[in-house]
C-alpha positions, 0 to 999 in steps of 0.5 A: 533328246531335243533338239540343240540341248545337252543332255544334262539340260534336256535333263533338267528340261523335262524335269523342270528342275534349275541346274545344279551345275555352276561351272557349267558354261551355258550356267546362268543366274536366271532360275526361269529357265532352269538356268541354262542358256540352252534351254533359254534359246530351246523355249524363247528363240533368238532375242534382239539384244532389248528383249534380251534387257527386258527379260533380265531386267537390265537396259539394253545399253548394259546388253549392248555393252557386254555384247562389244566385251565379250566381242572384243573377247572373240576377237583376241582368242582368235587372234584377229583384231581387225575383224569386224562382228 
């Protein structure tokens, strides 16, 4: 199994098939990388927000908005609104 991939994503990567598990927390609507964020990171490595926007066809500003909202949700989940990300 490839490092960083789960058994199911490793199988999708090896067979070059799209992930059928839409309920999976790693599933994304991006068929070029088998609909899996783990495969996307495995193939491309870390990306800047601008690179993410270019890949998904959205603006840097929109990616930044999504990132900010996700970080706010994380702060709420861990119960510390004074954290700085």
